C-alpha positions in Angstrom: 3.9 8.5 1.6 3.8 6.6 4.9 0.9 4.7 5.9 0.4 7.1 8.9 0.1 10.1 6.4 -2.5 8.3 4.3 -4.4 7.3 7.4 -4.5 10.8 8.5 -5.8 12.1 5.2 -8.6 9.5 5.1 -9.7 10.1 8.7 -9.7 13.8 8.2 -11.9 13.6 5.1 -14.5 10.9 6.3 -16.8 11.4 9.3 -16.5 9.1 12.2 -13.7 7.3 10.4 -11.0 4.9 11.6 -8.5 3.6 9.0 -5.7 1.2 9.1 -3.1 1.4 6.4 -0.4 -1.1 5.5 2.4 -1.2 2.9 5.5 -3.2 2.2 6.9 -0.8 -0.4 5.4 2.6 0.2 3.7 2.6 -3.3 1.2 -0.3 -2.9 -1.2 0.0 0.1 -3.9 -2.0 1.8 -6.6 0.1 3.6 -9.2 -1.0 6.0 -11.6 1.9 6.6 -14.6 2.1 8.8 -16.9 5.1 8.5 -20.6 6.0 8.9 -20.3 7.8 5.5 -20.4 4.3 3.9 -24.0 3.7 5.2 -26.3 3.0 2.3 -23.5 3.2 -0.2 -22.4 0.3 -2.6 -18.7 -0.8 -2.7 -17.8 1.2 -5.6 -19.2 4.4 -4.0 -17.3 3.6 -0.8 -14.0 3.3 -2.7 -14.7 6.5 -4.5 -15.1 8.3 -1.1 -11.7 7.1 -0.1 -10.2 8.0 -3.4 -11.6 11.5 -3.0 -9.9 11.8 0.4 -6.6 11.1 -1.3 -7.1 13.3 -4.3 -4.2 13.6 -6.7 -2.0 11.3 -4.6 -3.7 8.4 -6.3 -1.7 7.2 -9.2 1.3 9.3 -8.1 2.6 8.8 -4.6 0.1 6.0 -4.2 0.5 3.7 -7.1 -2.2 1.2 -6.0 -4.6 0.7 -3.0 -6.7 -2.3 -1.9 -9.6 -1.0 0.1 -11.9 -2.8 2.4 -14.6 -0.4 3.5 -17.1 -1.0 6.2 -19.9 0.8 8.1 -19.4 0.7 11.8 -22.3 -1.8 12.1 -20.7 -4.1 9.5 -17.3 -3.8 11.2 -18.8 -4.6 14.6 -20.6 -7.7 13.2 -17.4 -8.8 11.3 -15.3 -8.5 14.7 -18.1 -9.9 16.9 
């Protein structure tokens, strides 16, 4: 899968989402995901939401994914 395809799947699944996906080998990925769906969620719960967006692709086409998941407020504070 291409990073663009993964980005599209995540952004379609999570509300108010922006995702940036990077990969050097198209099996191992790094994702930075910002979504209001993460408000009030712990890191594990945030990762689970991203995994749900990708479904059965995890462990198959997507061998491994490093996820940085932020609320819009956290992302704004990080960038500011």
